[in-house]
MDTraj code that builds the backbone (N, CA, C; nanometers):
import mdtraj as md
import numpy as np

residues = "MET LEU THR PRO LEU PRO SER PHE MET LEU GLY HIS GLN VAL THR VAL GLU PRO TYR LEU GLY ALA SER ALA TYR GLY PRO ARG TYR GLY SER PRO THR SER VAL ARG CYS PHE LEU ASP GLN GLN THR ARG THR VAL ARG SER PRO THR GLY GLN GLU VAL THR SER THR SER THR PHE TYR ALA ARG PRO GLY LEU VAL CYS PRO ALA GLU SER ARG VAL THR LEU PRO ASP GLY ARG GLN THR ARG VAL ILE ALA ARG LEU GLU ARG SER GLY GLY GLY MET PRO THR PRO ASP HIS VAL GLU VAL GLN LEU LEU".split()
xyz = np.array([
    [-0.8796, 1.0132, 1.8733],
    [-0.9915, 0.9759, 1.7888],
    [-0.9420, 0.9599, 1.6450],
    [-0.9815, 0.8525, 1.5803],
    [-0.9412, 0.8207, 1.4449],
    [-1.0252, 0.8991, 1.3451],
    [-0.9593, 0.9674, 1.2517],
    [-1.0268, 1.0386, 1.1439],
    [-0.9817, 0.9754, 1.0130],
    [-1.0586, 0.8808, 0.9569],
    [-1.0143, 0.8126, 0.8355],
    [-1.0272, 0.9010, 0.7112],
    [-0.9627, 0.8584, 0.6030],
    [-0.9779, 0.9280, 0.4754],
    [-1.1256, 0.9293, 0.4367],
    [-1.1765, 1.0425, 0.3875],
    [-1.3172, 1.0465, 0.3461],
    [-1.3402, 0.9621, 0.2207],
    [-1.4591, 0.9077, 0.2078],
    [-1.4937, 0.8193, 0.0966],
    [-1.4729, 0.8828, -0.0400],
    [-1.4994, 1.0135, -0.0530],
    [-1.4875, 1.0769, -0.1840],
    [-1.3433, 1.0769, -0.2354],
    [-1.2459, 1.0555, -0.1471],
    [-1.1054, 1.0508, -0.1894],
    [-1.0630, 0.9112, -0.2351],
    [-1.1460, 0.8120, -0.2128],
    [-1.1099, 0.6734, -0.2422],
    [-1.1704, 0.6311, -0.3756],
    [-1.1260, 0.6940, -0.4825],
    [-1.1832, 0.6730, -0.6151],
    [-1.1225, 0.5587, -0.6942],
    [-1.0190, 0.4962, -0.6427],
    [-0.9541, 0.3850, -0.7126],
    [-0.9751, 0.2558, -0.6345],
    [-0.9450, 0.1453, -0.7011],
    [-0.9534, 0.0155, -0.6354],
    [-0.8341, -0.0688, -0.6797],
    [-0.7631, -0.1256, -0.5820],
    [-0.6517, -0.2160, -0.6091],
    [-0.6808, -0.3486, -0.5398],
    [-0.6099, -0.4524, -0.5818],
    [-0.6219, -0.5825, -0.5173],
    [-0.4911, -0.6131, -0.4476],
    [-0.4986, -0.6442, -0.3193],
    [-0.3799, -0.6721, -0.2381],
    [-0.3787, -0.8192, -0.1990],
    [-0.2641, -0.8836, -0.2202],
    [-0.2416, -1.0207, -0.1741],
    [-0.1267, -1.0137, -0.0736],
    [-0.1552, -1.0210, 0.0573],
    [-0.0516, -1.0032, 0.1597],
    [0.0587, -1.1094, 0.1487],
    [0.1814, -1.0634, 0.1619],
    [0.2975, -1.1531, 0.1585],
    [0.2996, -1.2363, 0.2859],
    [0.3102, -1.3689, 0.2714],
    [0.3112, -1.4593, 0.3862],
    [0.4489, -1.5175, 0.4140],
    [0.5409, -1.5021, 0.3200],
    [0.6749, -1.5567, 0.3381],
    [0.7173, -1.6359, 0.2158],
    [0.8386, -1.6903, 0.2238],
    [0.8944, -1.7670, 0.1131],
    [0.8696, -1.9153, 0.1355],
    [0.8600, -1.9876, 0.0256],
    [0.8480, -2.1332, 0.0312],
    [0.9486, -2.1920, -0.0668],
    [0.9547, -2.3227, -0.0738],
    [1.0450, -2.3885, -0.1674],
    [1.0076, -2.3577, -0.3123],
    [0.8844, -2.3123, -0.3346],
    [0.8360, -2.2844, -0.4701],
    [0.8248, -2.1350, -0.4992],
    [0.8762, -2.0503, -0.4125],
    [0.8704, -1.9060, -0.4323],
    [0.7884, -1.8380, -0.3242],
    [0.7554, -1.7116, -0.3461],
    [0.6798, -1.6371, -0.2445],
    [0.5387, -1.6926, -0.2253],
    [0.4892, -1.6821, -0.1010],
    [0.3518, -1.7227, -0.0680],
    [0.2704, -1.5977, -0.0364],
    [0.1477, -1.5942, -0.0864],
    [0.0600, -1.4794, -0.0652],
    [-0.0726, -1.5242, -0.0056],
    [-0.1343, -1.4338, 0.0705],
    [-0.2656, -1.4595, 0.1271],
    [-0.3750, -1.4359, 0.0244],
    [-0.4979, -1.4503, 0.0680],
    [-0.6137, -1.4317, -0.0202],
    [-0.6208, -1.2877, -0.0707],
    [-0.6581, -1.2690, -0.1976],
    [-0.6710, -1.1340, -0.2520],
    [-0.7829, -1.0560, -0.1844],
    [-0.7569, -0.9294, -0.1590],
    [-0.8542, -0.8395, -0.0980],
    [-0.8654, -0.7142, -0.1834],
    [-0.9860, -0.6741, -0.2142],
    [-1.0099, -0.5516, -0.2891],
    [-1.0056, -0.4334, -0.1919],
    [-0.9289, -0.3299, -0.2276],
    [-0.9085, -0.2150, -0.1383],
    [-0.9426, -0.0862, -0.2122],
    [-1.0338, -0.0073, -0.1559],
    [-1.0616, 0.1268, -0.2090],
    [-0.9500, 0.2190, -0.1624],
    [-0.9021, 0.3035, -0.2531],
    [-0.7863, 0.3867, -0.2201],
    [-0.7784, 0.5085, -0.3109],
    [-0.6797, 0.5920, -0.2840],
    [-0.6394, 0.6986, -0.3748],
    [-0.5054, 0.6551, -0.4315],
    [-0.4945, 0.6414, -0.5633],
    [-0.3734, 0.5935, -0.6284],
    [-0.3007, 0.7085, -0.6952],
    [-0.1723, 0.7241, -0.6638],
    [-0.0871, 0.8271, -0.7232],
    [0.0228, 0.7559, -0.8021],
    [0.0119, 0.7578, -0.9350],
    [0.1095, 0.6893, -1.0197],
    [0.2186, 0.7883, -1.0604],
    [0.3094, 0.8089, -0.9664],
    [0.4198, 0.9030, -0.9847],
    [0.5488, 0.8328, -0.9444],
    [0.6515, 0.8463, -1.0251],
    [0.7803, 0.7857, -0.9947],
    [0.8569, 0.8758, -0.8982],
    [0.9099, 0.8145, -0.7911],
    [0.9893, 0.8886, -0.6934],
    [1.0830, 0.7932, -0.6212],
    [1.1849, 0.8475, -0.5600],
    [1.2794, 0.7676, -0.4829],
    [1.2322, 0.7606, -0.3385],
    [1.2292, 0.6377, -0.2842],
    [1.1882, 0.6161, -0.1450],
    [1.2888, 0.5234, -0.0785],
    [1.2782, 0.5082, 0.0520],
    [1.3646, 0.4149, 0.1252],
    [1.2865, 0.2892, 0.1593],
    [1.3514, 0.1753, 0.1381],
    [1.2904, 0.0474, 0.1736],
    [1.3021, 0.0288, 0.3246],
    [1.2351, -0.0716, 0.3816],
    [1.2477, -0.0971, 0.5259],
    [1.3914, -0.1267, 0.5690],
    [1.4766, -0.1705, 0.4750],
    [1.6169, -0.1983, 0.5082],
    [1.7058, -0.0760, 0.4903],
    [1.6480, 0.0371, 0.4472],
    [1.7230, 0.1611, 0.4335],
    [1.7786, 0.1880, 0.2948],
    [1.7556, 0.0985, 0.1997],
    [1.8054, 0.1185, 0.0638],
    [1.7165, 0.2170, -0.0109],
    [1.7785, 0.2981, -0.0980],
    [1.7009, 0.3852, -0.1858],
    [1.6520, 0.3029, -0.3039],
    [1.5215, 0.3061, -0.3295],
    [1.4625, 0.2341, -0.4420],
    [1.3655, 0.3274, -0.5137],
    [1.3316, 0.2933, -0.6371],
    [1.2394, 0.3741, -0.7161],
    [1.0984, 0.3196, -0.7025],
    [1.0094, 0.4044, -0.6566],
    [0.8682, 0.3701, -0.6446],
    [0.7961, 0.4241, -0.7672],
    [0.7153, 0.3388, -0.8323],
    [0.6412, 0.3820, -0.9505],
    [0.5007, 0.4306, -0.9167],
    [0.4499, 0.3908, -0.8009],
    [0.3149, 0.4288, -0.7598],
    [0.3060, 0.4255, -0.6071],
    [0.2111, 0.5018, -0.5555],
    [0.1809, 0.5013, -0.4126],
    [0.0292, 0.5040, -0.3993],
    [-0.0236, 0.4234, -0.3066],
    [-0.1662, 0.4388, -0.2810],
    [-0.1892, 0.4662, -0.1336],
    [-0.3003, 0.5348, -0.1075],
    [-0.3389, 0.5768, 0.0269],
    [-0.4735, 0.5126, 0.0574],
    [-0.4816, 0.4439, 0.1711],
    [-0.6033, 0.3725, 0.2092],
    [-0.6350, 0.3984, 0.3562],
    [-0.7486, 0.3499, 0.3976],
    [-0.7889, 0.3655, 0.5375],
    [-0.7021, 0.2804, 0.6285],
    [-0.6878, 0.3203, 0.7554],
    [-0.6080, 0.2437, 0.8516],
    [-0.6588, 0.1006, 0.8665],
    [-0.5682, 0.0113, 0.9053],
    [-0.6042, -0.1275, 0.9298],
    [-0.5704, -0.2218, 0.8157],
    [-0.5190, -0.1692, 0.7060],
    [-0.4854, -0.2528, 0.5909],
    [-0.3661, -0.3426, 0.6227],
    [-0.3809, -0.4726, 0.5983],
    [-0.2710, -0.5684, 0.6151],
    [-0.2019, -0.5802, 0.4802],
    [-0.0803, -0.5262, 0.4741],
    [-0.0107, -0.5178, 0.3465],
    [0.1400, -0.5045, 0.3717],
    [0.2057, -0.6107, 0.4219],
    [0.3489, -0.5998, 0.4529],
    [0.4341, -0.5851, 0.3267],
    [0.5592, -0.5455, 0.3446],
    [0.6532, -0.5372, 0.2331],
    [0.6541, -0.6704, 0.1591],
    [0.6673, -0.6638, 0.0282],
    [0.6686, -0.7781, -0.0643],
    [0.5295, -0.8305, -0.0992],
    [0.4227, -0.7714, -0.0432],
    [0.2875, -0.8112, -0.0831],
    [0.2689, -0.7808, -0.2312],
    [0.1812, -0.8562, -0.2954],
    [0.1542, -0.8358, -0.4379],
    [0.0300, -0.7488, -0.4517],
    [0.0383, -0.6485, -0.5406],
    [-0.0723, -0.5553, -0.5616],
    [-0.1039, -0.5505, -0.7109],
    [-0.2318, -0.5619, -0.7442],
    [-0.2763, -0.5463, -0.8823],
    [-0.3436, -0.4107, -0.8939],
    [-0.2934, -0.3281, -0.9845],
    [-0.3448, -0.1930, -1.0050],
    [-0.4671, -0.1960, -1.0962],
    [-0.5433, -0.0857, -1.1038],
    [-0.6644, -0.0838, -1.1867],
    [-0.6405, -0.1184, -1.3336],
    [-0.5210, -0.0882, -1.3867],
    [-0.4921, -0.1197, -1.5270],
    [-0.4475, -0.2638, -1.5480],
    [-0.4434, -0.3438, -1.4392],
    [-0.4057, -0.4841, -1.4491],
    [-0.2596, -0.5128, -1.4197],
    [-0.1775, -0.4089, -1.4094],
    [-0.0354, -0.4288, -1.3810],
    [-0.0176, -0.4800, -1.2386],
    [0.0692, -0.5815, -1.2230],
    [0.0999, -0.6326, -1.0896],
    [0.2347, -0.5779, -1.0448],
    [0.2424, -0.5426, -0.9190],
    [0.3637, -0.4873, -0.8606],
    [0.3751, -0.5378, -0.7169],
    [0.4812, -0.4971, -0.6481],
    [0.5016, -0.5403, -0.5093],
    [0.5162, -0.4187, -0.4178],
    [0.4893, -0.4413, -0.2912],
    [0.4981, -0.3356, -0.1909],
    [0.6431, -0.3162, -0.1486],
    [0.6882, -0.1912, -0.1488],
    [0.8189, -0.1558, -0.0936],
    [0.8041, -0.1370, 0.0565],
    [0.7075, -0.0529, 0.0949],
    [0.6867, -0.0228, 0.2367],
    [0.5423, 0.0193, 0.2601],
    [0.4944, -0.0089, 0.3797],
    [0.3611, 0.0324, 0.4260],
    [0.3837, 0.1226, 0.5462],
    [0.3314, 0.2442, 0.5402],
    [0.3569, 0.3430, 0.6440],
    [0.2259, 0.3918, 0.7045],
    [0.2162, 0.3888, 0.8377],
    [0.1001, 0.4440, 0.9085],
    [0.1158, 0.5955, 0.9118],
    [0.0129, 0.6666, 0.8731],
    [0.0134, 0.8133, 0.8769],
    [-0.0989, 0.8588, 0.9688],
    [-0.0614, 0.9043, 1.0877],
    [-0.1581, 0.9451, 1.1888],
    [-0.1521, 1.0959, 1.2070],
    [-0.2685, 1.1548, 1.2232],
    [-0.2746, 1.2987, 1.2494],
    [-0.2418, 1.3329, 1.3935],
    [-0.2203, 1.2327, 1.4761],
    [-0.1843, 1.2571, 1.6153],
    [-0.2912, 1.3327, 1.6930],
    [-0.4170, 1.3085, 1.6610],
    [-0.5263, 1.3752, 1.7306],
    [-0.5706, 1.5036, 1.6626],
    [-0.4929, 1.5523, 1.5643],
    [-0.5345, 1.6717, 1.4909],
    [-0.6421, 1.6324, 1.3903],
    [-0.7221, 1.7270, 1.3437],
    [-0.8313, 1.6938, 1.2510],
    [-0.7827, 1.6722, 1.1073],
    [-0.6874, 1.5822, 1.0908],
    [-0.6388, 1.5454, 0.9579],
    [-0.6662, 1.3968, 0.9384],
    [-0.6846, 1.3534, 0.8133],
    [-0.7186, 1.2126, 0.7914],
    [-0.6041, 1.1160, 0.8270],
    [-0.6346, 1.0177, 0.9109],
    [-0.5406, 0.9097, 0.9393],
    [-0.5508, 0.8131, 0.8216],
    [-0.4370, 0.7599, 0.7781],
    [-0.4386, 0.6697, 0.6632],
    [-0.3123, 0.5845, 0.6595],
    [-0.3092, 0.4943, 0.5623],
    [-0.1943, 0.4097, 0.5372],
    [-0.1397, 0.4497, 0.4003],
    [-0.0081, 0.4712, 0.3938],
    [0.0600, 0.4992, 0.2681],
    [0.1319, 0.3732, 0.2261],
    [0.1067, 0.3255, 0.1040],
    [0.1713, 0.2034, 0.0546],
    [0.2522, 0.2392, -0.0695],
    [0.3845, 0.2238, -0.0599],
    [0.4755, 0.2550, -0.1700],
    [0.4991, 0.1286, -0.2515],
    [0.4892, 0.1401, -0.3829],
    [0.4968, 0.0245, -0.4722],
    [0.6155, 0.0316, -0.5671],
    [0.6672, -0.0868, -0.6033],
    [0.7736, -0.0951, -0.7037],
    [0.7183, -0.0633, -0.8405],
])
top = md.Topology()
chain = top.add_chain()
for i, resn in enumerate(residues, 1):
    res = top.add_residue(resn, chain, resSeq=i)
    for name in ("N", "CA", "C"):
        top.add_atom(name, md.element.get_by_symbol(name[0]), res)
traj = md.Trajectory(xyz[None], top)
């Protein structure tokens, strides 16, 4: 049974433009989507999907089902635009903990 993050924890809002791939004119993005989330603006070292250590400046946590692959463009509440390093599914495995998506940002 899915236990999503409770609404009271989703006090921030970001805009996500899913990465669609590269074109002759640069990266292509999908339509912008507004996402309610919990935003943690803390610098930390994380691993990219290719295994490289990179510096993440922010992480947000949202409800499951978010389409947000690596390289997607994200606009933070202060207007700063950044890109996704990695999107990680966090499941409680049936335990009574909130299932969510962790999105690490450059």
